[in-house]
N, C-alpha and C positions, 0 to 999 in steps of 0.2 A: 600429771604430768603436764597432758593438754590446757587444764582445767588453770595451772599456773602460771604455764607461760602466756593464757589470756589474760589474767591479772596483771603480770608485768604490761603488756599492750596497753592493757585500759589506764594505767598507770600514768604511761609515757604518754597517751593519747589524753591525758586531762589537763595535761603543761601543752602537749604541742597544736594540737585540732584549735583552731579556728569556732566559733561558736555558728551551727549549720541551718540553713532557713531550710529546712525538710518535713514536711511530714510521714509519719506512716498512720497507713489505716489497715486495720486486721478484718477484715469480713470471715463472719464464722458459718459453719455450718446450721443446721437447723436444731444442733444442740445449744448453743451461745453461751454465755460465759455463764459462773454457776454451777457449772457440771463439776467444781470440783476435780479436774478430771483433766482429759485432753488441751480441750479449750481455755481454761484458766489456765493450763501451765504455759500454753504457745504465747498467752499474753502476758503474762509474768516476764517472760524473756525479751517480751518488745518492750515492756514497763522498763525493764533496769538497762536496756543498752538507749533506749530513749531519752530517759532523765538522765542517764549520764551525760549524752550527748545535746543534751536541751532540745532536741528534736518535738515537733506536736505530735500529738498520736490520739487515736481514734478507735471506736468498734463498730461497726456495723454487722447488724444481726441479720442473718437471712431466717425468715419464718419458715420458709417452702423450698425447694429445689427451684420451680420457678423462680425465685427471687436472687438467683447466684450470678448469673449474664446481670441484669441491669444492676445489682449492687455492686458488682466489679466495675464494668463500666462508670460507675457515679464515680466512685471512689478513684478511678485511675481519672479522674478530671479534675481531681484538685490534690490529690498525694503524690507523693513522689516514690512512695513504697509500697505497694500492696502485698499484702498478707491474703490466700486463699487457704484456708484450712479445713483438712478432710479429703479423705479418698472420692468422695463421689461428688469434687467438686472441681474435679480433673478437666472434666469436658468444658466446662465455664469458663476456665482460668486460661485453656489454650485456644479458646475462641477468640479469646477478649484481648490478650496480652499482644498479640502483632497487631493490635488497631492503633498502639501506645505504645511503639517503640522507644520513647525516651524515658519511660517509667518503668523501675522493676518489680517484679511479680515473684514473690515467694509462695510454692506451695509445700503446703507442711503434708506429711503423707499421701503425697501423687504422683503417680508412678512417669517415669520420661514417658516421651515419646519420640520418633524417627523427627530428626532435623529440629531438636528444641531453638524457638525462640533464643535468639540471641539475650533479650531481657528475663529471662526465666531462669529461676534454681528452685531445684525441689529439695526437700529431704525426705530419706526414707529411715527406717529402723528395722533394727535384727530383732523385733519381740519377740522371740524363739529364742534368745538368749539369755533373756534377763526371767523368761517365763519355763528356763529349764530350771534353774535354780529354785526357784517357787517349785516346780512340783518335786522338787527333791526335797524340801520343808516342808511340803503337806503330806509327803509318802511317810518322811520321817513321826510326825505328829500325828498322824490319822489313828484313834483307839476302833473306829468300827469296820477300817480297812475296806471304805467307802467314801470317795469325795465327790467333790461336781465342779461345775463347769455351766457360768450363766455369759453369755455372749448377746452381743447386741444385734447389729446386724452380722450377716456372715460374710464381710468383707474382707480383702486377704488381711491388712493387718490385723484385725481381730483372730482371724485363723492360723496368721503367726504365732500369736499367743497362746492357742489351743496347743499345735504340735509341740511345741517346745515343753507345755507345761506336760503333756502326755509322757514326752520323752524323758522328762525329768524324772517321772512318778516311776519309768520302766528301767531305770538307770538304779535309783533306790530299792526295787522289787530286787534285780539281780544282783547286787552286791550284800542286801541283805536278809534274803532269801525271803521277801514278803510279797503277799498277793494282794493286789487294790484294785477294788471297781471303781470306774467311774461315770457318773449322769452326767451328760451335758443337755443343756437348753438353750432356745433363742428367743428375744424380748422381740426379734425383728423392729427396735426401736432404742435411741443411744439417748431419751431424754425422759423417761417416764418413770421416776423410782418406784414407784407402787409394780409396775410389772418384774422389774425386777426381783422384790421384796416376794411377791405372789410364786416365782420361780423359783428363790432360794426356800423358801421355807415350803415348798414340796419338794425339793431337795435335801432338804433335811429329812421330812417328814417319810422319805424312803430310806433313810440309813445315812447319808451324808453327814459327815460332822464338820466339816471345812469345804469351802464353796470359793471359788474364785473367780470374779467376774472379770470382764473385757469389755463393757456396755456402756460407757458416759455414764450420762448422769442417773442409768437403769441401775446403776452399780451401788448408788447414795442408798437404794431399798435392800440391796443385798446386804453391805455391812450393817443395816438395821434391822435384819432379819436375824444377823448373827447377835447382834446385842439384847434382842429380846430373849431369844436363846439361852443364854447367859453360858455359864460355865460348860466346860467339854465341847463350845459350838466355837467357829472361827469361819470370816469371810479374810479372802486376800485382795487387795485392794491394786490398783493398775495407771501408769500411764505417770502419776504422782505421785509421793511417800505419803496415806492416805491412811496410815497407823493411827494418826491422832485421832481420827472422825470417832472412833472406838476403841478408845484406847484397853487394851488386853485381848480385846474381843477381836481386833484384825489382827492375824499373826504376821506377815508381811505384806508388802507391796510389791510388782512389777515395775519398775521406776525407767519411764520412757523420757529421754531428757529431750522434751521439745521446747523445753524454756532452752536450753543451752542452742537450742539450731536455731530458734528466731532470733535470739540474743549475735548467734554468729553471723547469720545473713544482715543484720542490721549493721553491725560492726565491719562488716567485710565492704559493704557500699560506701559505710564513711572513709575507710581506712583507703578506698580505690582499689582493693582487691578481689572485689565480686566477679565469681566465674560464673557462667551460666554452665549447665548439666544437673546431675543428680550427684547426691552425696548420700551416702549410704552409713550409718553411726550404729558401731555395734559395742560389746564390751568392751573392744581394744580402743576404742574411742572414747571410751567413757560415755556414751550414750545409751545404753541401757545397764540396768544392774537387779539390784533386788535393796530393799529399805535395809538399814541399819537394827530395823526391830526394837526400837528403843523400850518398846511397852512388854515385849515378850521374847526377849534373847536369854532371859534367864528360865524361861520355860523349855525354849528350847534347847538351851546348854551347849556347854563351849564344844563337847566332839561332834557335833551336828554342824556350829558356825564353824569350826575348821574346817569341816569335810566342805562346805560350801566355798571357803575361799580357793582349795584342793580345787575345786572343780571350773571354779569361776578361771583359775590361772590354767586350765586344759583348755578351756574353752579360747580364752586369750590367743594362748599357743597353738592351735587349730588339730590340737591332740582330738578335742572333742565337735563334733558338727554338730550342733541341733538342727533340727528338718524344720527346713521353712516352706514346704508344699507336702500333701497327704501322699504323694506317691515315696516322698524322701522318707516320711514319717512310718509306712507301711513298712518298709526297706530299713529302717534304723536298727541296727544292731550296738547292743552296748559293748563301747570299747572294752579292750582288755587294761583295766589302770587298776591300781594297788593303793588302797585310802593311807594318808599319813595314819 
């Protein structure tokens, strides 16, 4: 529904809005463009909104964390809208933004602070909700009853993927009488596919047949590992629909609509409806979810697909609350639900 409303607004704007002389700059984290995940997804939304409005756009790559402040500061001297992308850019964004009160700063995956500057809006996601559905599918599809998780750096957004994943697995275990073990490891990096591949291969060697990654470009290596292992082995993608990267070997993807967030942010400024503060997007907002499994839905089968739709509605209604902290995961109790 929300996406349809945005489309209608966009069509109205196409006629009503004058050409705007504005510039948007996205300052990346060290991962940068080309990750086929978080950064690429955010940029996709910026491109869509900027092209629609006729705005100038640019990407500034951060090669190391010491680049964050100078990159944001220099960008603010020449652009009207600045995106800071990634949890680790939070301190830099909140330091730079007050120095440029006439410039809009948008943070993706950046937590709020007390006394948020009036020119800053940030977007967070309920990663645990999409990952919950992924965990349920993975639990249904594992043949070895052992699955894996490859994280990048264990920052809160990455960990929320893991919490939801584990909770979804638990629900399947409880409802279907299955016991599943989970291996987990971290690359401590978001930009090295080899680290992801090596970790995934190690988990496959230990008996896992499906590995979910939340590791940025490192996950490209996880997908490559599943493709090399071949039939009987799967990777699970993250942030954007990564199923296409190895058709049939990527079981599904936990989708996080960073593209929708960046698009909405630019459009809100164009519409004059910008509001500072933090917006958190979940399944109810169509901000997270699960890929349509274009290449694997026949393998997954109609029963599991229908159960996933049922669980999605349960999360939307609040009947199921996917945990977003380790403490909530430890205390998570499978709700009394009856599958369709």
